[in-house]
N, C-alpha and C positions, 0 to 999 in steps of 0.2 A: 505496498500500500505503499502511493507518495506519501511523503511528512505534509504537503498543504493540508492532503486530505485528513491524516490523521488527524494531524492537530486540531480542526472544521469537529469530526469527530467526538473529538476529546473537552472538547467546550462545550460541547451541546450537552456531554451529557455531564460535567462535570460542573459548568457554573455557567453561567447567563450572559456573560460576554467577557475582551480582552483583561483586565481591568481586575477583575475575581480571578483569574487564569492563571495571570502576574501575582496580586499576594497572594496566591494558593503559593506557587512556588519562591517566593520569597519569603515565606511566614510557613509556609506546611512546616517544617524538618523541624522548623525548634516553637510554634506552636501551635502540636499534631493536635489536639481539641478542637482549638479554632478555625482550622481548613476545614474540619469535620464538622462541623459547625454547617459554615455556610454551604462543603458541598451537600450534605444532609436536607440542610433544610429550605435553602434556594440551590438544591440542582435541582438535576433529574427525579431524586428519591424522592420529591418532594413529592410530584408529578400524582405519587401513586401512596406513597405512605404519609402520614401526620402525624405530625410530635407538636404537642402541649406548645400550649404559650411562643409559639414559632412561625412563619409562611408557611410549613406545610403544612398542608389540609389536602392532602386524596386518602380518599376516599376506596379505592383499589382493592390496595394492597394494607397490609395489616395495621394499626396504628405503630408508632417508634414506641413509644412510653416504658419504663418495666421491664427494655430488649436486654440488658443486661443481666435478671432475673428468668430471664426464660432460654426457653429451646431454638437456637437456630436455625426458622423453619420446620417448627415444630421437632426437628430428627436430630439435628449438633447440637454438645456443650457449648457453651455460648465462651471463647475467647480469640485474639486476636487471630490467629489463625485459620478458625472458624470463619468467622463474620468477612474475611479478606479472600480464602475462599469459596462462602456463599457470594459472594460479592458478585466477584469474576466468573463463578459461572454456577449456580445455584443445583443444576441438575447434576453438580457431583454426589451432592448431598442429596440430594431428593429428588429422586428419574421425575420428567413431570410437568418437574415449577414450572409454574407460571411465569416468573417474571424474569426477567430479560436477561443474558449473559455483560455486565459491564467490563469492558477494552479498558483498566483505568493504568498510569499509572503507579509502582511498586510505591510513594510516599504520599502516595492520596488513599488508597487500600490502608497501609497502616493509621491513615487520619481518620476515617471512618470510623477502622477499628476503636482508635481511642477516643473520637467524641459517644457513637455508642457506649464504649462502656462506662458513662458516667451516667446514664438512662436505668438509670435502676427503679 
C-alpha cells in the first residue's frame, strides 16, 4: 500500500484531522492515556462505542465504561496485549466478531490499551 493511502487510512481510523494525528505522534509516547482517550472518544471507536462523559456516543458496539473490569469481546481477559490484539484483529480472539480490524501503529494500540485500562 502506498504511503499516502496508509496515512489517509490511519487518519480516518485514528482521528478526525491532521492536528489530532500530529498530537498523537508528539504526545502519544509520553502521555499514552491522553492519546488513547483522543483515539477512543474522538476517532473511529466513537462511531460505534460510547464512553460516559465524553463525545463518544456510539450505539452499535457495547459501551466501554467499565471495560477494564470485563472480558474483551466477552472472551479474553482484560490486559494490554489482549486489547491490542482485539483492536488490530477482533476475529483472532472471537471468530465472527462484528467489529472490524484496525491497522494501527503499535504506539496507537499502546495508547488505546492505556486509556481503556482507566475505564474501571
